[in-house]
C-alpha positions in Angstrom: -3.0 -10.2 -11.6 -0.8 -8.4 -13.8 -0.3 -8.5 -17.6 2.1 -11.3 -17.8 0.5 -13.3 -15.1 -2.9 -12.8 -17.4 -0.8 -14.2 -20.2 0.4 -17.0 -18.8 -2.7 -18.2 -17.3 -4.8 -17.4 -20.9 -1.8 -19.8 -22.9 -2.4 -22.8 -19.7 -6.5 -22.3 -20.1 -5.8 -22.8 -23.9 -3.3 -25.9 -23.3 -6.6 -27.2 -21.5 -8.6 -27.2 -24.4 -10.4 -24.1 -23.0 -12.0 -21.8 -25.9 -11.3 -18.2 -25.6 -15.0 -17.2 -24.6 -14.9 -19.6 -21.6 -11.0 -18.7 -20.5 -12.8 -14.6 -20.7 -15.4 -16.1 -18.2 -12.7 -18.0 -16.3 -11.0 -15.1 -15.8 -13.6 -12.5 -15.7 -12.0 -10.2 -18.4 -13.9 -9.6 -21.9 -12.9 -11.6 -25.5 -11.0 -8.7 -26.5 -9.1 -8.7 -23.5 -8.2 -12.8 -24.5 -7.9 -11.8 -27.7 -5.4 -9.2 -27.5 -3.0 -11.0 -24.7 -3.1 -13.8 -27.8 -2.1 -11.8 -30.5 1.5 -11.1 -28.1 4.5 -13.4 -28.5 6.4 -15.0 -25.4 9.2 -12.2 -26.6 6.9 -8.7 -26.8 5.4 -9.8 -23.3 9.2 -10.6 -21.9 10.2 -7.0 -23.6 7.1 -5.9 -21.6 8.2 -7.2 -18.3 11.4 -5.8 -18.8 10.3 -2.2 -19.8 8.4 -2.1 -16.1 12.2 -2.3 -14.8 12.9 0.9 -15.9 9.6 2.7 -15.3 10.7 6.0 -13.9 10.3 6.5 -10.5 9.8 9.7 -8.1 13.2 10.0 -7.3 15.3 9.6 -10.5 15.6 13.3 -10.7 17.3 13.4 -7.9 19.5 10.2 -8.2 22.5 11.8 -9.1 22.8 13.5 -6.0 21.6 10.9 -3.9 24.5 8.8 -5.3 26.9 11.8 -4.8 25.7 11.4 -0.9 25.6 7.8 -0.5 29.7 7.0 -2.1 30.4 10.8 0.1 29.0 9.5 2.7 29.0 5.9 3.0 27.3 5.5 6.4 24.2 7.6 5.4 20.9 6.3 6.5 17.8 6.3 4.2 16.2 8.8 7.0 19.3 11.0 7.0 18.7 10.7 2.8 14.9 11.4 3.6 15.4 14.9 5.5 18.4 16.8 3.2 16.0 15.9 0.6 12.9 18.2 2.2 15.3 20.3 3.2 16.9 21.1 0.2 13.1 21.1 -1.9 10.9 22.2 0.3 8.2 21.3 -2.5 9.0 17.5 -2.6 6.5 15.4 -2.0 7.7 11.9 -1.0 7.2 9.2 1.4 10.0 8.0 3.7 9.4 4.5 2.9 9.8 5.4 -0.9 12.7 7.0 -0.1 13.7 4.0 2.1 13.1 1.7 -0.9 14.5 3.8 -3.5 18.0 3.9 -1.5 18.2 0.1 -1.1 17.5 -0.3 -4.6 20.8 2.0 -5.2 23.1 0.6 -3.0 22.6 -2.5 -4.5 22.6 -1.3 -8.2 25.7 0.6 -7.5 27.4 -1.6 -4.8 27.5 0.8 -2.4 27.5 -0.7 1.1 26.3 0.5 3.9 29.2 1.3 6.4 28.8 1.4 10.4 31.3 2.8 12.5 32.4 1.4 15.5 31.2 1.5 19.2 32.9 1.4 22.4 31.1 -0.4 25.2 31.5 -0.1 28.9 29.8 -1.6 32.0 27.9 0.9 33.7 25.6 0.8 37.1 21.9 0.5 36.8 20.7 4.2 37.3 18.3 4.4 39.9 14.1 3.8 39.6 12.5 5.9 37.1 15.7 7.6 35.9 16.3 5.7 32.5 14.5 3.9 30.1 16.4 1.8 26.8 15.1 1.3 23.4 15.7 -0.8 20.9 14.4 -2.3 17.8 14.8 -6.1 16.6 13.0 -8.2 14.4 12.4 -12.6 14.7 11.3 -14.8 11.6 8.3 -17.1 12.6 6.1 -19.9 10.6 3.0 -19.0 10.1 -0.5 -21.0 10.1 0.0 -22.4 6.8 3.7 -23.0 7.2 5.1 -20.2 5.9 7.9 -17.6 7.0 6.8 -14.5 8.2 9.3 -11.7 9.5 7.9 -9.7 12.5 9.9 -6.6 13.3 9.6 -5.0 17.0 10.6 -2.5 19.2 11.5 -2.8 22.5 11.4 -0.3 25.9 13.3 -1.5 28.7 13.4 0.1 32.3 17.3 0.1 33.4 16.5 -0.5 36.6 13.8 -2.8 37.2 14.3 -4.5 33.2 10.1 -4.7 32.9 9.7 -4.5 29.3 6.9 -3.2 26.9 7.1 -4.6 23.3 5.0 -3.9 20.0 5.3 -5.5 17.0 4.2 -5.2 12.9 4.4 -7.4 10.2 6.5 -4.4 8.2 9.4 -2.3 8.9 8.6 0.4 11.3 8.3 4.1 10.4 9.1 6.9 12.2 5.4 7.8 13.0 5.3 3.8 13.9 8.1 4.9 16.9 6.3 7.8 18.1 2.8 6.1 18.6 4.9 3.1 20.2 6.7 5.5 22.6 3.0 7.3 23.6 1.5 3.4 24.0 5.3 2.9 26.7 4.6 5.6 28.8 1.1 4.9 28.8 1.5 1.5 30.0 4.3 2.3 32.6 2.2 5.0 33.8 4.5 7.8 33.1 8.2 8.3 31.7 11.5 8.2 32.8 14.0 11.3 33.0 16.3 9.7 30.5 15.7 8.3 27.2 18.9 5.5 26.2 18.4 4.9 21.6 20.8 2.3 20.3 20.8 4.3 17.4 18.2 3.8 14.9 17.5 5.5 11.3 14.3 6.4 12.1 15.0 8.1 15.1 19.0 9.1 14.2 20.2 10.8 11.2 24.1 10.7 12.5 26.0 11.3 14.9 28.2 14.5 15.1 31.4 14.8 17.1 29.0 12.6 19.9 26.4 14.7 19.5 23.3 13.1 17.9 21.2 14.5 14.4 17.7 13.4 14.8 15.3 12.7 12.4 13.0 15.5 11.4 9.5 13.7 11.8 10.4 12.3 15.8 12.4 15.8 16.2 9.2 17.7 15.9 7.1 14.9 17.8 9.6 16.0 21.1 8.2 19.9 20.7 
């Protein structure tokens, strides 16, 4: 329970006629904590909540640099930002998910929509057995047992000749390391790997495309060596 929730819970219990001692017992806190929260006015608590929104984030020192990248390359993915930061600042320790969240927030705050380049598609004949595997990502929304909605993410492997499928599901976004582990599990399930793997470009694997050549993320590239 955060401070705002604590404050609101205390006020509600007071309205119901409970003493400060009883409130402390119900909430599992000290009477001093209850008294300290009651001393704050609603406006003071609102100011405290607002201040949390401006709490300094680990990537704030790199904010202007990241913004310049996003404005210059609107199609840039969070994985690419992650790789560029690690390349430029060797001592920076930050998780890929942290960068993804930070980039998403910057795009929303500064109205920098992610652009995508149109791709050309054409039908091609099925390759022979064991030659090619296709890998793609997706998500679906399902009802839980308590009738709430949950988003499920998946990675799908499909053999191009037989259409035999292998999938893995997560109730959170995939990380690059999740993708690598899913590949290993798929190869074990199929009993081997194909000569070629075709990806529907994803930011967890592909940083960018340069004249038809794909530039892979650092973590995924390392796993191939």
